[in-house]
C-alpha positions in Angstrom: 0.0 0.0 0.0 2.9 2.3 0.6 6.5 1.3 0.9 7.8 -2.1 1.8 9.7 -0.9 4.8 6.5 0.3 6.4 5.2 -3.2 6.6 8.1 -4.1 8.9 6.4 -2.0 11.5 2.8 -3.3 11.1 0.8 -3.9 14.2 0.3 -7.6 15.1 -2.7 -9.2 13.4 -4.4 -10.0 16.7 -4.2 -6.3 17.6 -5.7 -5.3 14.3 -8.5 -7.7 14.9 -9.2 -6.1 18.3 -9.1 -2.7 16.8 -11.5 -3.9 14.2 -14.0 -5.0 16.8 -14.2 -1.5 18.3 -13.9 0.5 15.1 -17.6 1.1 14.6 -18.0 2.7 18.1 -16.2 5.9 17.4 -15.9 8.7 14.9 -12.9 11.0 14.3 -13.8 14.7 14.9 -13.1 16.5 11.6 -11.4 19.4 13.3 -8.7 17.1 14.7 -7.6 15.9 11.3 -7.3 19.2 9.4 -3.8 19.7 10.6 -2.2 21.8 7.8 -3.2 24.3 5.3 -1.0 24.8 2.2 -1.0 27.5 -0.5 -4.3 28.3 -2.3 -6.2 27.0 0.8 -5.3 23.3 0.2 -6.0 21.5 3.4 -4.3 18.3 4.5 -6.3 15.8 6.6 -4.5 13.0 8.4 -6.5 9.8 9.2 -5.3 6.9 11.3 -4.2 3.5 9.9 -3.9 0.2 11.8 -0.6 -0.7 9.9 2.4 0.8 8.2 3.0 4.5 8.6 0.0 4.8 11.0 -1.5 7.6 9.0 -2.8 8.5 5.5 -3.1 12.0 4.1 -6.2 13.2 2.3 -6.4 16.7 0.8 -9.3 19.1 0.4 -9.2 21.9 -2.2 -12.1 24.0 -3.5 -14.8 21.4 -2.8 -12.7 18.4 -4.0 -11.7 15.8 -1.4 -8.7 13.7 -2.6 -8.9 10.2 -1.1 -10.9 9.1 1.9 -8.8 7.0 4.2 -9.3 3.4 5.4 -12.9 3.6 6.6 -11.6 3.0 10.2 -13.2 5.4 12.6 -14.9 7.4 9.9 -14.6 11.2 10.3 -17.7 13.4 10.2 -17.2 14.8 6.7 -20.2 17.2 6.9 -19.7 20.9 7.0 -16.6 21.0 4.8 -18.3 21.9 1.6 -17.2 18.7 -0.2 -18.8 18.6 -3.6 -16.8 15.8 -5.2 -14.4 13.0 -4.2 -11.4 12.0 -6.3 -9.6 8.7 -5.7 -5.9 8.3 -6.5 -6.0 4.5 -6.3 -7.8 1.5 -5.0 -5.6 0.5 -2.0 -7.7 0.3 1.1 -6.1 3.2 2.9 -7.1 5.5 0.0 -10.5 4.2 -1.2 -11.8 2.5 1.9 -14.0 5.3 3.2 -15.3 6.5 -0.2 -18.8 5.3 0.1 -19.2 6.7 3.7 -17.8 10.1 2.7 -20.1 10.2 -0.4 -23.2 9.3 1.7 -22.4 11.9 4.3 -21.8 14.7 1.9 -23.8 13.9 -1.2 -20.6 14.3 -3.2 -20.0 12.6 -6.5 -17.1 10.1 -6.6 -14.5 10.1 -9.4 -12.2 7.2 -9.9 -9.9 5.9 -12.7 -11.6 3.5 -15.1 -8.9 0.8 -14.7 -8.6 1.4 -11.0 -12.3 1.0 -10.4 -12.5 -2.3 -12.3 -9.6 -3.7 -10.2 -11.3 -2.3 -7.1 -14.4 -4.3 -7.8 -12.3 -7.4 -8.7 -10.5 -7.3 -5.4 -12.8 -5.7 -2.8 -16.0 -6.8 -4.5 -15.1 -10.5 -4.8 -15.5 -12.7 -1.8 -13.1 -15.2 -3.2 -10.2 -12.8 -3.7 -8.2 -13.9 -0.6 -8.4 -17.5 -1.8 -7.3 -16.5 -5.4 -4.3 -14.5 -4.2 -3.2 -17.2 -1.8 -3.3 -19.8 -4.6 -1.3 -17.4 -6.8 1.4 -17.0 -4.2 1.6 -20.7 -3.7 2.2 -21.0 -7.5 5.1 -18.6 -7.0 6.7 -20.7 -4.4 5.3 -19.3 -1.2 4.9 -22.1 1.4 1.3 -23.1 2.1 1.4 -22.0 5.7 2.4 -18.5 4.6 0.0 -18.3 1.7 -2.9 -19.6 3.8 -2.5 -16.8 6.3 -3.3 -14.4 3.4 -6.8 -15.7 3.4 -7.5 -14.7 7.0 -5.9 -11.3 6.4 -7.8 -10.6 3.3 -11.1 -11.3 4.9 -10.1 -9.1 7.9 -9.4 -6.0 5.8 -12.3 -6.4 3.4 -15.1 -5.2 5.8 -13.4 -1.8 6.1 -13.2 -1.2 2.3 -16.4 0.6 1.4 -15.6 1.8 -2.1 -18.3 3.8 -4.0 -20.2 1.9 -6.6 -20.5 3.2 -10.1 -18.3 6.3 -9.8 -17.7 8.8 -12.6 -14.8 7.2 -14.5 -11.6 9.1 -15.1 -8.9 8.9 -17.8 -5.8 10.8 -18.8 -6.6 14.4 -19.7 -9.9 14.6 -17.8 -10.5 17.3 -15.3 -12.0 17.2 -11.8 -12.7 20.5 -10.0 -10.0 22.3 -12.1 -7.4 19.6 -11.6 -6.0 17.7 -14.6 -6.0 13.9 -14.4 -2.6 12.3 -14.9 -2.2 8.5 -15.2 0.7 7.3 -13.1 0.6 3.5 -13.0 3.0 1.4 -11.0 2.3 1.4 -7.3 -1.2 0.5 -8.5 -2.1 -0.3 -12.1 -4.7 2.4 -12.3 -3.0 5.0 -10.1 -3.9 8.6 -10.8 -2.4 12.0 -9.9 -4.2 15.3 -10.0 -2.2 18.3 -11.2 -3.0 22.1 -11.0 -0.6 25.1 -11.1 2.5 22.9 -10.6 1.0 21.1 -7.5 0.5 17.3 -7.9 -1.8 15.5 -5.5 0.2 12.3 -5.9 -1.3 9.5 -3.7 1.5 6.9 -3.3 3.2 7.6 -6.6 6.0 9.6 -5.0 7.0 9.4 -1.4 9.8 11.3 0.3 11.0 8.9 3.1 10.6 5.6 1.4 10.2 4.1 -2.1 6.6 3.2 -2.9 5.9 -0.5 -3.0 5.6 -1.9 -6.6 4.5 -5.5 -6.6 3.2 -8.0 -9.1 -0.2 -9.5 -8.2 -2.7 -11.8 -9.9 -4.8 -10.3 -12.7 -2.6 -7.2 -12.8 -0.8 -5.5 -15.6 2.2 -7.7 -16.7 5.0 -5.3 -16.0 4.1 -3.0 -13.1 7.7 -2.0 -12.5 8.1 -1.0 -16.1 4.9 1.0 -15.7 6.3 2.7 -12.6 9.6 3.6 -14.1 7.8 5.1 -17.1 5.6 7.1 -14.6 8.7 8.4 -12.8 10.0 9.6 -16.2 6.6 11.2 -16.8 6.9 13.0 -13.5 10.3 14.4 -14.5 8.8 15.6 -17.8 5.8 17.2 -16.0 8.2 18.8 -13.5 5.7 19.7 -10.8 7.1 22.1 -8.2 5.4 20.3 -5.3 3.9 16.9 -4.6 1.4 16.3 -1.9 1.8 12.6 -1.0 -0.5 10.1 0.7 2.1 9.5 3.4 4.9 11.8 4.9 5.7 15.4 4.2 5.3 17.3 0.9 8.0 16.8 -1.7 9.6 20.1 -2.7 11.9 18.6 -5.3 9.8 16.0 -7.2 12.1 15.7 -10.1 15.1 15.0 -7.9 13.1 12.5 -5.9 11.9 10.7 -9.0 15.5 10.4 -10.2 16.5 8.9 -6.8 13.8 6.3 -7.0 14.8 5.4 -10.6 18.4 4.9 -9.4 17.1 2.7 -6.5 15.2 0.4 -8.8 18.2 0.2 -11.3 20.3 -1.1 -8.3 17.6 -3.5 -7.2 17.2 -4.9 -10.7 21.0 -5.6 -10.8 20.7 -7.3 -7.4 17.8 -9.4 -8.6 19.7 -10.4 -11.7 22.7 -11.5 -9.6 20.4 -13.7 -7.6 19.6 -15.8 -10.7 21.6 -18.5 -12.3 21.1 -21.7 -14.4 19.0 -23.4 -11.7 15.3 -22.4 -11.7 14.2 -20.3 -8.7 10.7 -19.2 -7.6 9.9 -15.6 -6.7 9.7 -16.7 -3.1 13.2 -18.2 -3.2 14.7 -15.1 -4.8 13.0 -12.9 -2.2 14.9 -14.8 0.5 18.1 -13.7 -1.1 17.0 -10.1 -1.6 15.2 -9.5 1.7 16.6 -12.1 4.0 14.9 -15.1 5.7 13.6 -13.5 8.9 10.3 -12.0 7.8 6.9 -12.5 9.2 4.3 -13.8 6.7 2.8 -10.3 6.1 6.2 -8.8 5.3 7.1 -11.8 3.2 4.0 -11.3 1.1 5.2 -7.8 0.1 8.8 -9.0 -0.4 7.6 -11.7 -2.8 5.4 -9.3 -4.7 8.2 -6.7 -5.1 10.6 -9.5 -6.1 8.2 -10.7 -8.8 7.8 -7.2 -10.2 11.6 -7.0 -10.6 11.9 -10.5 -12.1 9.2 -9.8 -14.6 10.9 -6.6 -15.7 14.1 -8.5 -16.1 12.3 -10.9 -18.4 11.0 -7.9 -20.5 14.5 -6.6 -20.7 15.9 -10.0 -21.8 18.0 -10.3 -18.6 16.1 -13.3 -17.2 13.9 -16.2 -18.5 10.6 -17.2 -17.1 9.4 -20.9 -16.9 5.8 -21.7 -16.0 3.2 -24.4 -16.0 -0.1 -24.9 -14.3 1.6 -25.6 -11.0 4.5 -23.3 -10.7 6.4 -20.2 -12.0 10.2 -20.0 -11.9 13.0 -17.9 -13.3 16.6 -18.4 -14.5 19.4 -16.2 -15.7 19.4 -15.5 -19.5 
């Protein structure tokens, strides 16, 4: 959902379950989450998360609310003059509260066309946890680890209340005076919203960490390639400020995009060095890249990130992929 390193600090699953049980019994006062006002009256709202960086930023500008948080301890959105809601991407900490926010305010919801289709596929499908667990097993994840994904998937799903049938967005559209920019990678249908050199960027660009870019079932075939192209696009657009979903504003977006491009070039080299003539699964390669001492949740993100790098190596001709109905493995070229 954000960066891989954030998942190293996730709260225990049992603690999340306890938090879940009490989540419907409180509401976050809206005045406590409007904690910063930027130029042109853009307001930043910080909402709590049960995992990772412990917060997600939403932004409010001239009647447009960008993202809605997890849907955990929903704020009272009334009285803010929200006329429309724009979603950057379908990860639960960004889309999870969309339906509740729309119902409270009467605002229209705007979401990327591809992003919405994947939102329905994941959060609207009761068998998604089983499908993703089977997919990880095919990529070498031991059954005991993959099976835990089923329980986790079912635990998060009740919080994700996305808005049905939103107004669909594509590159070049406008929402409340903001231009829609497609920035796939962290999520296949990730959008940014650009106005006067300011980019509301979701998780496309983060200052403290590199956004997670993983390969998942039924996704685009080369998410890392998509992300690298989106970083190049950011350099071309040259926004002067990025307002991210986590962490502080990025005052040098072009420089930060170049840093992340360099990071992934190094990680691709490391991934290539982990391959040889013997076939290895994505899980096995993740042990080399991220070490062996990871809890199941962190291993899931490590495997997904490893697979995105392996697939990009295949596209570049630097690795070979071997698959059948039971398994997927990789070797050096």
